[in-house]
TIDO-950414 format. One record per residue (C-alpha): residue number from 0; z, y, x. Coordinates in nm, 3 decimals. Example, Ala and Ser with C-alpha at 12.3 -4.5 7.8 and 13.67 -1.06 7.14 Angstrom:
BEGIN
site num->0; pz->0.780; py->-0.450; px->1.230
site num->1; pz->0.714; py->-0.106; px->1.367
This chain:
BEGIN
site num->0; pz->0.586; py->1.467; px->-0.683
site num->1; pz->0.887; py->1.389; px->-0.463
site num->2; pz->0.962; py->1.084; px->-0.252
site num->3; pz->0.595; py->1.001; px->-0.198
site num->4; pz->0.347; py->1.059; px->0.084
site num->5; pz->0.151; py->1.373; px->0.008
site num->6; pz->0.130; py->1.620; px->-0.280
site num->7; pz->0.051; py->1.555; px->-0.646
site num->8; pz->0.071; py->1.726; px->-0.981
site num->9; pz->0.122; py->1.582; px->-1.331
site num->10; pz->-0.009; py->1.747; px->-1.647
site num->11; pz->0.138; py->1.640; px->-1.983
site num->12; pz->-0.058; py->1.732; px->-2.296
site num->13; pz->0.068; py->1.756; px->-2.655
site num->14; pz->-0.112; py->1.690; px->-2.981
site num->15; pz->-0.111; py->1.920; px->-3.286
site num->16; pz->0.218; py->1.769; px->-3.399
site num->17; pz->0.392; py->1.858; px->-3.075
site num->18; pz->0.410; py->1.499; px->-2.947
site num->19; pz->0.292; py->1.378; px->-2.607
site num->20; pz->-0.077; py->1.289; px->-2.643
site num->21; pz->-0.153; py->1.207; px->-2.282
site num->22; pz->-0.090; py->1.283; px->-1.917
site num->23; pz->-0.291; py->1.314; px->-1.598
site num->24; pz->-0.203; py->1.246; px->-1.237
site num->25; pz->-0.380; py->1.491; px->-1.006
site num->26; pz->-0.424; py->1.473; px->-0.629
site num->27; pz->-0.487; py->1.831; px->-0.527
site num->28; pz->-0.554; py->1.802; px->-0.154
site num->29; pz->-0.868; py->1.720; px->0.043
site num->30; pz->-0.886; py->1.548; px->0.383
site num->31; pz->-1.251; py->1.497; px->0.482
site num->32; pz->-1.221; py->1.214; px->0.737
site num->33; pz->-1.551; py->1.063; px->0.626
site num->34; pz->-1.728; py->1.392; px->0.695
site num->35; pz->-1.593; py->1.485; px->1.035
site num->36; pz->-1.652; py->1.133; px->1.171
site num->37; pz->-2.027; py->1.194; px->1.145
site num->38; pz->-2.187; py->1.211; px->1.486
site num->39; pz->-1.896; py->1.049; px->1.671
site num->40; pz->-1.952; py->0.729; px->1.873
site num->41; pz->-1.839; py->0.427; px->1.674
site num->42; pz->-1.610; py->0.323; px->1.960
site num->43; pz->-1.396; py->0.630; px->1.882
site num->44; pz->-1.338; py->0.527; px->1.521
site num->45; pz->-1.019; py->0.319; px->1.569
site num->46; pz->-0.851; py->0.607; px->1.752
site num->47; pz->-0.961; py->0.863; px->1.494
site num->48; pz->-0.881; py->0.641; px->1.196
site num->49; pz->-0.532; py->0.569; px->1.328
site num->50; pz->-0.459; py->0.934; px->1.253
site num->51; pz->-0.539; py->0.910; px->0.884
site num->52; pz->-0.184; py->0.792; px->0.818
site num->53; pz->0.145; py->0.842; px->0.997
site num->54; pz->0.310; py->0.557; px->0.804
site num->55; pz->0.043; py->0.286; px->0.820
site num->56; pz->-0.184; py->0.367; px->1.116
site num->57; pz->-0.210; py->-0.004; px->1.203
site num->58; pz->-0.383; py->-0.079; px->0.872
site num->59; pz->-0.654; py->0.179; px->0.943
site num->60; pz->-0.690; py->0.061; px->1.302
site num->61; pz->-0.737; py->-0.298; px->1.185
site num->62; pz->-1.000; py->-0.217; px->0.924
site num->63; pz->-1.174; py->0.012; px->1.173
site num->64; pz->-1.183; py->-0.236; px->1.462
site num->65; pz->-1.307; py->-0.510; px->1.231
site num->66; pz->-1.593; py->-0.283; px->1.121
site num->67; pz->-1.664; py->-0.218; px->1.490
site num->68; pz->-1.652; py->-0.593; px->1.563
site num->69; pz->-1.925; py->-0.630; px->1.301
site num->70; pz->-2.136; py->-0.358; px->1.467
site num->71; pz->-2.109; py->-0.546; px->1.796
site num->72; pz->-2.164; py->-0.882; px->1.626
site num->73; pz->-1.870; py->-1.047; px->1.806
site num->74; pz->-1.561; py->-1.250; px->1.728
site num->75; pz->-1.253; py->-1.128; px->1.918
site num->76; pz->-1.068; py->-1.382; px->2.138
site num->77; pz->-0.786; py->-1.584; px->1.976
site num->78; pz->-0.513; py->-1.381; px->2.153
site num->79; pz->-0.651; py->-1.058; px->2.004
site num->80; pz->-0.653; py->-1.213; px->1.656
site num->81; pz->-0.290; py->-1.326; px->1.694
site num->82; pz->-0.189; py->-0.976; px->1.804
site num->83; pz->-0.376; py->-0.817; px->1.513
site num->84; pz->-0.212; py->-1.051; px->1.261
site num->85; pz->0.129; py->-0.984; px->1.415
site num->86; pz->0.083; py->-0.607; px->1.396
site num->87; pz->-0.041; py->-0.637; px->1.037
site num->88; pz->0.279; py->-0.818; px->0.937
site num->89; pz->0.493; py->-0.561; px->1.119
site num->90; pz->0.305; py->-0.276; px->0.948
site num->91; pz->0.364; py->-0.421; px->0.602
site num->92; pz->0.731; py->-0.485; px->0.681
site num->93; pz->0.813; py->-0.135; px->0.804
site num->94; pz->0.616; py->0.042; px->0.530
site num->95; pz->0.768; py->-0.170; px->0.252
site num->96; pz->1.116; py->-0.113; px->0.396
site num->97; pz->1.056; py->0.263; px->0.385
site num->98; pz->0.932; py->0.242; px->0.025
site num->99; pz->1.209; py->0.020; px->-0.108
site num->100; pz->1.517; py->0.144; px->0.077
site num->101; pz->1.434; py->0.513; px->0.124
site num->102; pz->1.212; py->0.609; px->-0.170
site num->103; pz->1.291; py->0.373; px->-0.460
site num->104; pz->1.644; py->0.242; px->-0.406
site num->105; pz->1.807; py->0.578; px->-0.491
site num->106; pz->1.666; py->0.541; px->-0.844
site num->107; pz->1.746; py->0.172; px->-0.874
site num->108; pz->2.098; py->0.180; px->-0.730
site num->109; pz->2.218; py->0.530; px->-0.824
site num->110; pz->2.035; py->0.559; px->-1.156
site num->111; pz->1.736; py->0.758; px->-1.277
site num->112; pz->1.966; py->1.021; px->-1.429
site num->113; pz->2.184; py->1.069; px->-1.122
site num->114; pz->2.197; py->1.428; px->-0.992
site num->115; pz->1.902; py->1.499; px->-0.759
site num->116; pz->2.139; py->1.612; px->-0.485
site num->117; pz->2.282; py->1.259; px->-0.479
site num->118; pz->1.970; py->1.060; px->-0.571
site num->119; pz->1.834; py->1.019; px->-0.218
site num->120; pz->1.890; py->0.820; px->0.099
site num->121; pz->2.200; py->1.024; px->0.190
site num->122; pz->2.358; py->0.956; px->-0.148
site num->123; pz->2.272; py->0.589; px->-0.109
site num->124; pz->2.433; py->0.583; px->0.236
site num->125; pz->2.746; py->0.741; px->0.091
site num->126; pz->2.766; py->0.484; px->-0.190
site num->127; pz->2.671; py->0.176; px->0.015
site num->128; pz->2.649; py->0.251; px->0.388
site num->129; pz->2.582; py->-0.112; px->0.487
site num->130; pz->2.285; py->-0.142; px->0.249
site num->131; pz->2.137; py->0.187; px->0.379
site num->132; pz->2.196; py->0.080; px->0.741
site num->133; pz->2.024; py->-0.253; px->0.678
site num->134; pz->1.722; py->-0.073; px->0.538
site num->135; pz->1.696; py->0.153; px->0.841
site num->136; pz->1.732; py->-0.141; px->1.078
site num->137; pz->1.475; py->-0.353; px->0.893
site num->138; pz->1.217; py->-0.076; px->0.915
site num->139; pz->1.313; py->-0.024; px->1.278
site num->140; pz->1.232; py->-0.390; px->1.350
site num->141; pz->0.879; py->-0.350; px->1.214
site num->142; pz->0.832; py->-0.033; px->1.415
site num->143; pz->0.976; py->-0.202; px->1.725
site num->144; pz->0.713; py->-0.476; px->1.704
site num->145; pz->0.442; py->-0.209; px->1.685
site num->146; pz->0.583; py->0.001; px->1.969
site num->147; pz->0.658; py->-0.285; px->2.210
site num->148; pz->0.312; py->-0.436; px->2.173
site num->149; pz->0.094; py->-0.125; px->2.146
site num->150; pz->0.298; py->0.123; px->2.352
site num->151; pz->0.337; py->0.373; px->2.066
site num->152; pz->0.507; py->0.361; px->1.730
site num->153; pz->0.263; py->0.599; px->1.559
site num->154; pz->-0.115; py->0.635; px->1.620
site num->155; pz->-0.128; py->0.386; px->1.911
site num->156; pz->-0.432; py->0.344; px->2.138
site num->157; pz->-0.441; py->-0.034; px->2.104
site num->158; pz->-0.716; py->-0.167; px->1.880
site num->159; pz->-1.066; py->-0.153; px->2.031
site num->160; pz->-1.404; py->-0.292; px->1.924
site num->161; pz->-1.406; py->-0.659; px->2.015
site num->162; pz->-1.034; py->-0.702; px->2.068
site num->163; pz->-0.718; py->-0.520; px->2.175
site num->164; pz->-0.610; py->-0.333; px->2.488
site num->165; pz->-0.267; py->-0.464; px->2.586
site num->166; pz->-0.139; py->-0.811; px->2.670
site num->167; pz->0.199; py->-0.928; px->2.539
site num->168; pz->0.448; py->-1.032; px->2.805
site num->169; pz->0.704; py->-1.307; px->2.770
site num->170; pz->0.979; py->-1.044; px->2.796
site num->171; pz->0.838; py->-0.848; px->2.502
site num->172; pz->0.798; py->-1.160; px->2.294
site num->173; pz->1.153; py->-1.281; px->2.362
site num->174; pz->1.307; py->-0.941; px->2.289
site num->175; pz->1.130; py->-0.921; px->1.952
site num->176; pz->1.221; py->-1.277; px->1.862
site num->177; pz->1.586; py->-1.180; px->1.904
site num->178; pz->1.557; py->-0.951; px->1.599
site num->179; pz->1.451; py->-1.229; px->1.360
site num->180; pz->1.797; py->-1.354; px->1.244
site num->181; pz->1.916; py->-1.001; px->1.159
site num->182; pz->1.587; py->-0.917; px->0.987
site num->183; pz->1.609; py->-1.228; px->0.770
site num->184; pz->1.967; py->-1.139; px->0.675
site num->185; pz->1.866; py->-0.785; px->0.581
site num->186; pz->1.565; py->-0.881; px->0.372
site num->187; pz->1.768; py->-1.150; px->0.194
site num->188; pz->2.030; py->-0.885; px->0.112
site num->189; pz->1.757; py->-0.657; px->-0.029
site num->190; pz->1.604; py->-0.944; px->-0.226
site num->191; pz->1.936; py->-1.043; px->-0.382
site num->192; pz->2.018; py->-0.683; px->-0.472
site num->193; pz->1.672; py->-0.621; px->-0.618
site num->194; pz->1.681; py->-0.932; px->-0.837
site num->195; pz->2.031; py->-0.841; px->-0.956
site num->196; pz->1.952; py->-0.485; px->-1.064
site num->197; pz->1.589; py->-0.491; px->-1.169
site num->198; pz->1.652; py->-0.653; px->-1.507
site num->199; pz->1.914; py->-0.391; px->-1.592
site num->200; pz->1.624; py->-0.151; px->-1.661
site num->201; pz->1.441; py->-0.311; px->-1.955
site num->202; pz->1.308; py->0.022; px->-2.085
site num->203; pz->1.162; py->0.114; px->-1.749
site num->204; pz->1.010; py->-0.233; px->-1.707
site num->205; pz->0.841; py->-0.204; px->-2.046
site num->206; pz->0.719; py->0.156; px->-2.024
site num->207; pz->0.655; py->0.236; px->-1.658
site num->208; pz->0.309; py->0.090; px->-1.634
site num->209; pz->0.321; py->-0.229; px->-1.839
site num->210; pz->-0.031; py->-0.312; px->-1.958
site num->211; pz->-0.298; py->-0.578; px->-1.905
site num->212; pz->-0.538; py->-0.528; px->-1.614
site num->213; pz->-0.721; py->-0.714; px->-1.344
site num->214; pz->-0.565; py->-0.767; px->-1.002
site num->215; pz->-0.737; py->-0.784; px->-0.662
site num->216; pz->-0.612; py->-0.930; px->-0.335
site num->217; pz->-0.714; py->-1.131; px->-0.029
site num->218; pz->-0.668; py->-1.509; px->-0.009
site num->219; pz->-0.786; py->-1.808; px->0.190
site num->220; pz->-1.016; py->-2.071; px->0.040
site num->221; pz->-0.700; py->-2.251; px->-0.080
site num->222; pz->-0.560; py->-1.939; px->-0.246
site num->223; pz->-0.298; py->-1.865; px->0.020
site num->224; pz->-0.228; py->-1.496; px->0.071
site num->225; pz->-0.412; py->-1.375; px->0.384
site num->226; pz->-0.352; py->-1.011; px->0.471
site num->227; pz->-0.576; py->-0.997; px->0.778
site num->228; pz->-0.893; py->-1.194; px->0.714
site num->229; pz->-0.892; py->-1.324; px->0.356
site num->230; pz->-1.169; py->-1.329; px->0.099
site num->231; pz->-1.135; py->-1.125; px->-0.219
site num->232; pz->-0.999; py->-1.284; px->-0.537
site num->233; pz->-0.982; py->-1.104; px->-0.873
site num->234; pz->-0.771; py->-1.233; px->-1.163
site num->235; pz->-0.710; py->-1.102; px->-1.512
site num->236; pz->-0.393; py->-1.039; px->-1.713
site num->237; pz->-0.372; py->-1.406; px->-1.817
site num->238; pz->-0.384; py->-1.520; px->-1.456
site num->239; pz->-0.738; py->-1.656; px->-1.491
site num->240; pz->-0.971; py->-1.608; px->-1.194
site num->241; pz->-1.244; py->-1.352; px->-1.267
site num->242; pz->-1.412; py->-1.380; px->-0.927
site num->243; pz->-1.318; py->-1.564; px->-0.610
site num->244; pz->-1.409; py->-1.580; px->-0.241
site num->245; pz->-1.598; py->-1.251; px->-0.259
site num->246; pz->-1.714; py->-1.124; px->0.079
site num->247; pz->-1.513; py->-0.810; px->0.170
site num->248; pz->-1.808; py->-0.697; px->0.383
site num->249; pz->-2.005; py->-0.657; px->0.058
site num->250; pz->-1.734; py->-0.478; px->-0.139
site num->251; pz->-1.979; py->-0.209; px->-0.251
site num->252; pz->-2.167; py->-0.474; px->-0.452
site num->253; pz->-1.870; py->-0.541; px->-0.681
site num->254; pz->-1.664; py->-0.220; px->-0.650
site num->255; pz->-1.807; py->0.104; px->-0.783
site num->256; pz->-1.670; py->0.451; px->-0.709
site num->257; pz->-1.676; py->0.763; px->-0.922
site num->258; pz->-1.490; py->1.093; px->-0.940
site num->259; pz->-1.341; py->1.325; px->-1.196
site num->260; pz->-1.284; py->1.700; px->-1.182
site num->261; pz->-0.908; py->1.661; px->-1.225
site num->262; pz->-0.847; py->1.500; px->-0.885
site num->263; pz->-0.976; py->1.481; px->-0.528
site num->264; pz->-0.898; py->1.108; px->-0.526
site num->265; pz->-1.181; py->0.869; px->-0.608
site num->266; pz->-1.177; py->0.636; px->-0.909
site num->267; pz->-1.292; py->0.286; px->-0.802
site num->268; pz->-1.368; py->0.018; px->-1.062
site num->269; pz->-1.499; py->-0.339; px->-1.089
site num->270; pz->-1.875; py->-0.297; px->-1.126
site num->271; pz->-1.948; py->-0.585; px->-1.370
site num->272; pz->-1.721; py->-0.425; px->-1.632
site num->273; pz->-1.820; py->-0.064; px->-1.567
site num->274; pz->-1.607; py->0.251; px->-1.572
site num->275; pz->-1.330; py->0.276; px->-1.686
site num->276; pz->-1.310; py->-0.078; px->-1.830
site num->277; pz->-1.322; py->-0.217; px->-1.476
site num->278; pz->-0.970; py->-0.096; px->-1.392
site num->279; pz->-0.781; py->-0.319; px->-1.151
site num->280; pz->-0.461; py->-0.300; px->-0.948
site num->281; pz->-0.408; py->-0.375; px->-0.577
site num->282; pz->-0.101; py->-0.397; px->-0.354
site num->283; pz->0.209; py->-0.619; px->-0.357
site num->284; pz->0.204; py->-0.689; px->-0.731
site num->285; pz->-0.166; py->-0.778; px->-0.720
site num->286; pz->-0.135; py->-0.991; px->-0.407
site num->287; pz->0.142; py->-1.201; px->-0.562
site num->288; pz->-0.054; py->-1.234; px->-0.885
site num->289; pz->-0.374; py->-1.360; px->-0.719
site num->290; pz->-0.212; py->-1.589; px->-0.460
site num->291; pz->-0.117; py->-1.950; px->-0.517
site num->292; pz->0.109; py->-1.945; px->-0.210
site num->293; pz->0.240; py->-1.704; px->0.051
site num->294; pz->0.207; py->-1.948; px->0.340
site num->295; pz->0.574; py->-1.928; px->0.446
site num->296; pz->0.853; py->-2.146; px->0.301
site num->297; pz->1.111; py->-1.888; px->0.188
site num->298; pz->0.851; py->-1.651; px->0.041
site num->299; pz->0.678; py->-1.942; px->-0.135
site num->300; pz->1.001; py->-2.022; px->-0.319
site num->301; pz->1.035; py->-1.658; px->-0.424
site num->302; pz->0.669; py->-1.646; px->-0.533
site num->303; pz->0.722; py->-1.939; px->-0.771
site num->304; pz->1.023; py->-1.763; px->-0.925
site num->305; pz->0.834; py->-1.433; px->-0.945
site num->306; pz->0.543; py->-1.585; px->-1.134
site num->307; pz->0.783; py->-1.704; px->-1.404
site num->308; pz->0.830; py->-1.337; px->-1.501
site num->309; pz->0.481; py->-1.319; px->-1.651
site num->310; pz->0.284; py->-1.498; px->-1.918
site num->311; pz->-0.009; py->-1.549; px->-1.686
site num->312; pz->0.001; py->-1.248; px->-1.456
site num->313; pz->0.304; py->-1.022; px->-1.405
site num->314; pz->0.167; py->-0.701; px->-1.557
site num->315; pz->0.470; py->-0.469; px->-1.533
site num->316; pz->0.422; py->-0.210; px->-1.258
site num->317; pz->0.801; py->-0.183; px->-1.226
site num->318; pz->0.784; py->-0.525; px->-1.059
site num->319; pz->0.595; py->-0.374; px->-0.766
site num->320; pz->0.948; py->-0.324; px->-0.627
site num->321; pz->1.037; py->-0.693; px->-0.635
site num->322; pz->0.692; py->-0.793; px->-0.509
site num->323; pz->0.739; py->-0.554; px->-0.218
site num->324; pz->1.067; py->-0.716; px->-0.115
site num->325; pz->0.916; py->-1.066; px->-0.137
site num->326; pz->0.637; py->-0.948; px->0.093
site num->327; pz->0.899; py->-0.817; px->0.337
site num->328; pz->1.043; py->-1.169; px->0.349
site num->329; pz->0.697; py->-1.320; px->0.407
site num->330; pz->0.631; py->-1.062; px->0.681
site num->331; pz->0.948; py->-1.151; px->0.874
site num->332; pz->0.859; py->-1.520; px->0.847
site num->333; pz->0.504; py->-1.450; px->0.969
site num->334; pz->0.630; py->-1.240; px->1.260
site num->335; pz->0.861; py->-1.524; px->1.366
site num->336; pz->0.575; py->-1.775; px->1.350
site num->337; pz->0.325; py->-1.552; px->1.534
site num->338; pz->0.574; py->-1.470; px->1.812
site num->339; pz->0.579; py->-1.844; px->1.880
site num->340; pz->0.200; py->-1.881; px->1.874
site num->341; pz->0.063; py->-2.038; px->2.196
site num->342; pz->-0.220; py->-1.782; px->2.224
site num->343; pz->0.003; py->-1.475; px->2.204
site num->344; pz->0.063; py->-1.442; px->2.579
site num->345; pz->-0.302; py->-1.489; px->2.679
site num->346; pz->-0.468; py->-1.205; px->2.873
site num->347; pz->-0.815; py->-1.284; px->2.731
site num->348; pz->-0.817; py->-0.992; px->2.488
site num->349; pz->-1.169; py->-0.857; px->2.444
site num->350; pz->-1.517; py->-0.982; px->2.359
site num->351; pz->-1.774; py->-0.764; px->2.536
site num->352; pz->-2.106; py->-0.667; px->2.382
site num->353; pz->-2.337; py->-0.376; px->2.315
site num->354; pz->-2.435; py->-0.246; px->1.974
site num->355; pz->-2.614; py->-0.520; px->1.781
site num->356; pz->-2.603; py->-0.400; px->1.421
site num->357; pz->-2.645; py->-0.070; px->1.242
site num->358; pz->-2.387; py->-0.136; px->0.968
site num->359; pz->-2.038; py->-0.279; px->0.973
site num->360; pz->-1.754; py->-0.330; px->0.725
site num->361; pz->-1.392; py->-0.406; px->0.808
site num->362; pz->-1.104; py->-0.474; px->0.573
site num->363; pz->-0.744; py->-0.585; px->0.569
site num->364; pz->-0.452; py->-0.578; px->0.329
site num->365; pz->-0.263; py->-0.254; px->0.392
site num->366; pz->0.090; py->-0.217; px->0.251
site num->367; pz->-0.049; py->-0.053; px->-0.065
site num->368; pz->-0.344; py->-0.288; px->-0.111
site num->369; pz->-0.681; py->-0.390; px->0.028
site num->370; pz->-0.841; py->-0.130; px->0.255
site num->371; pz->-1.212; py->-0.105; px->0.339
site num->372; pz->-1.389; py->0.082; px->0.621
site num->373; pz->-1.769; py->0.095; px->0.600
site num->374; pz->-1.967; py->0.246; px->0.891
site num->375; pz->-2.339; py->0.309; px->0.940
site num->376; pz->-2.463; py->0.409; px->1.285
site num->377; pz->-2.785; py->0.522; px->1.451
site num->378; pz->-2.954; py->0.345; px->1.742
site num->379; pz->-2.718; py->0.515; px->1.987
site num->380; pz->-2.409; py->0.398; px->1.800
site num->381; pz->-2.319; py->0.735; px->1.650
site num->382; pz->-2.176; py->0.744; px->1.302
site num->383; pz->-2.435; py->0.838; px->1.038
site num->384; pz->-2.215; py->0.752; px->0.742
site num->385; pz->-1.856; py->0.643; px->0.685
site num->386; pz->-1.697; py->0.539; px->0.358
site num->387; pz->-1.326; py->0.464; px->0.334
site num->388; pz->-1.198; py->0.291; px->0.022
site num->389; pz->-0.820; py->0.344; px->0.029
site num->390; pz->-0.577; py->0.122; px->-0.160
site num->391; pz->-0.410; py->0.404; px->-0.351
site num->392; pz->-0.748; py->0.519; px->-0.481
site num->393; pz->-0.808; py->0.169; px->-0.616
site num->394; pz->-0.486; py->0.204; px->-0.816
site num->395; pz->-0.595; py->0.546; px->-0.948
site num->396; pz->-0.704; py->0.432; px->-1.294
site num->397; pz->-0.384; py->0.231; px->-1.333
site num->398; pz->-0.180; py->0.530; px->-1.215
site num->399; pz->-0.337; py->0.746; px->-1.485
site num->400; pz->-0.245; py->0.491; px->-1.752
site num->401; pz->0.104; py->0.449; px->-1.608
site num->402; pz->0.179; py->0.822; px->-1.614
site num->403; pz->0.059; py->0.848; px->-1.974
site num->404; pz->0.272; py->0.554; px->-2.084
site num->405; pz->0.584; py->0.686; px->-1.910
site num->406; pz->0.536; py->1.040; px->-2.044
site num->407; pz->0.493; py->0.919; px->-2.401
site num->408; pz->0.809; py->0.711; px->-2.377
site num->409; pz->1.046; py->0.930; px->-2.178
site num->410; pz->0.941; py->1.296; px->-2.218
site num->411; pz->1.083; py->1.491; px->-2.512
site num->412; pz->0.825; py->1.759; px->-2.599
site num->413; pz->1.069; py->2.031; px->-2.705
site num->414; pz->1.224; py->2.065; px->-2.359
site num->415; pz->1.172; py->1.894; px->-2.025
site num->416; pz->1.486; py->1.765; px->-1.853
site num->417; pz->1.531; py->1.647; px->-1.498
site num->418; pz->1.596; py->1.282; px->-1.587
site num->419; pz->1.275; py->1.269; px->-1.792
site num->420; pz->1.085; py->1.428; px->-1.506
site num->421; pz->1.225; py->1.176; px->-1.260
site num->422; pz->1.115; py->0.882; px->-1.474
site num->423; pz->0.758; py->1.013; px->-1.474
site num->424; pz->0.780; py->1.044; px->-1.097
site num->425; pz->0.937; py->0.700; px->-1.066
site num->426; pz->0.651; py->0.548; px->-1.264
site num->427; pz->0.417; py->0.671; px->-0.992
site num->428; pz->0.652; py->0.563; px->-0.711
site num->429; pz->0.621; py->0.202; px->-0.830
site num->430; pz->0.280; py->0.208; px->-0.661
site num->431; pz->0.415; py->0.372; px->-0.344
site num->432; pz->0.108; py->0.599; px->-0.333
site num->433; pz->-0.016; py->0.746; px->-0.006
site num->434; pz->-0.199; py->1.064; px->-0.107
site num->435; pz->-0.240; py->1.266; px->0.208
site num->436; pz->-0.206; py->0.970; px->0.445
site num->437; pz->-0.099; py->1.180; px->0.742
site num->438; pz->-0.042; py->1.538; px->0.629
site num->439; pz->0.324; py->1.589; px->0.551
site num->440; pz->0.506; py->1.887; px->0.408
site num->441; pz->0.781; py->2.053; px->0.606
site num->442; pz->1.106; py->2.067; px->0.414
site num->443; pz->1.112; py->1.988; px->0.043
site num->444; pz->0.796; py->1.841; px->-0.104
site num->445; pz->0.648; py->2.036; px->-0.396
site num->446; pz->0.665; py->1.913; px->-0.753
site num->447; pz->0.491; py->2.085; px->-1.042
site num->448; pz->0.497; py->1.945; px->-1.395
site num->449; pz->0.349; py->2.149; px->-1.678
site num->450; pz->0.395; py->2.090; px->-2.051
site num->451; pz->0.095; py->2.220; px->-2.248
site num->452; pz->0.023; py->2.240; px->-2.620
site num->453; pz->-0.286; py->2.116; px->-2.805
site num->454; pz->-0.479; py->2.435; px->-2.721
site num->455; pz->-0.387; py->2.415; px->-2.355
site num->456; pz->-0.117; py->2.683; px->-2.379
site num->457; pz->0.169; py->2.651; px->-2.131
site num->458; pz->0.490; py->2.547; px->-2.311
site num->459; pz->0.711; py->2.472; px->-2.010
site num->460; pz->0.681; py->2.442; px->-1.634
site num->461; pz->0.906; py->2.291; px->-1.373
site num->462; pz->0.842; py->2.344; px->-1.003
site num->463; pz->1.043; py->2.252; px->-0.696
């Protein structure tokens, strides 16, 4: 796979008649964070977990510190909560900007069949330098919020059990607020461009992951999207609520996890329906499907228009792109509101306590979907067990179905061509998967796609 985080492989299988019978999406790397955390003091978890991902370290810090808050049995001070919510919005903004402008826009704006040498950020900058510049600047704004408040852009030492480490000064707040008008202009440009071009790809909309499923996301009691501290809502393909106000701290009661030999990534499912019938999707598409409002005026207007695209839920994975841009708009609006929050400049940042519980769960909405950290500790506060349920893993069953659907539609069995290959990749990129989380390849990322016959014999192989 190219233009994703991490390494993956796709296997396409043919039936006896030489037609595509199915496909599999394999994650062929192993990390082991849950294992090497064993024996570490729980207070070290936010710093260790920040290093799971170089793109969204804030998401792992937030889930980790919330699990640690639960171990202490404390509620952080209001100023710490405001900072955490602000950093969550900045994390979603910068990650979505990377996904949309850098990874997906080359397909959308240059075409899925454009030459690979041109179908990238540099080709996009050559065709539309202002659009590419806006994307870079929008991501820079999200990263600037993170860096100015935490002291580091990547893997910051900021979130701690019971609160946060650094106070926000008036100077920092005012400098960040100065970015808001430009950020709103840039995200509105992206939104207009996305809505203009997305419907010019009807085939891709229909065959890159269009199928009924459940959707899971975090909302308030009123159904407003809440990316930091919401309760879990699950809806079905008709938009009907399957379950609501589920406690994220008890996720293991309604989410099961299994594995298959074809991948190192887990296969989560909704327990009441079993495996694999309990497939569900998370992330921007799911969050917009389960929410009744975004909680910000401009994004609320876009949400109402977005919901008109579906008969019930919007089930086309291709619309992850549009959902992502709408969430960028909501994130800029939330950042503006939180920068004006009266508690932001407070220096009361930490609730102090000793270990009070032996088990703690923390969750938040990461850019790719809801993220859970579950820790169990001994009487000295050392980790006895850690379970991380990552958003991309929760999309794993849907990814498998998406790859199969795209391969059956776009791959011609007699000979693989680059444009066909790219559409299979692009079907996966709709989900913006994070596979390695922090391990990145130097130079060109590997891609291997094999075409095999009904007996498993290798018919064709493309690698790059």
